[in-house]
C-alpha positions in Angstrom: 24.9 18.0 -92.1 23.3 19.5 -88.9 23.3 23.3 -88.9 22.5 25.5 -85.9 18.8 25.8 -86.7 18.4 22.0 -87.1 20.4 21.4 -83.9 18.2 23.7 -81.9 15.1 21.9 -83.3 16.6 18.5 -82.6 17.3 19.4 -79.0 13.7 20.4 -78.4 12.3 17.5 -80.4 14.5 14.7 -78.8 13.7 16.0 -75.3 10.0 15.8 -76.0 10.3 12.2 -77.2 12.3 11.2 -74.2 9.6 12.7 -71.9 6.9 10.8 -73.7 8.8 7.5 -73.2 9.5 8.1 -69.4 13.1 9.1 -69.9 15.1 12.3 -69.4 17.9 13.9 -71.3 20.9 14.5 -68.9 23.2 15.8 -71.6 23.1 16.3 -75.3 25.9 16.9 -77.8 25.3 17.8 -81.4 28.0 18.2 -84.0 27.6 18.6 -87.8 27.4 14.9 -88.4 25.9 13.3 -85.4 24.1 13.5 -82.0 25.1 12.1 -78.6 22.6 11.7 -75.8 23.0 10.8 -72.2 19.7 9.6 -70.8 18.2 8.6 -67.5 15.1 6.3 -67.8 12.5 4.7 -65.7 12.8 0.9 -65.2 9.6 0.4 -67.2 10.9 2.4 -70.2 10.8 0.3 -73.4 14.4 1.0 -74.5 14.1 -0.5 -78.0 11.1 1.7 -78.7 12.8 4.8 -77.3 15.9 4.3 -79.4 13.8 3.6 -82.5 11.9 6.8 -82.0 15.0 8.8 -81.3 17.0 7.5 -84.2 14.1 7.3 -86.7 12.8 10.7 -86.0 16.1 12.4 -86.1 17.1 10.6 -89.3 13.8 11.5 -91.1 14.1 15.1 -90.0 17.8 15.3 -91.0 17.0 13.9 -94.5 14.4 16.6 -95.1 
């Protein structure tokens, strides 16, 4: 379950990952059980890598 403290951390963390991967968060929605992101990305952005980093990082953090 995603509480307020975790949601605030995820917002910052996911934004930093998107910046590293040449993308930008346009909108983010977090509820207790999941996260929605609307992204804009550069044509050279490696989408599989970006998605892997976003999903992997958030899942690892959520499980801690």
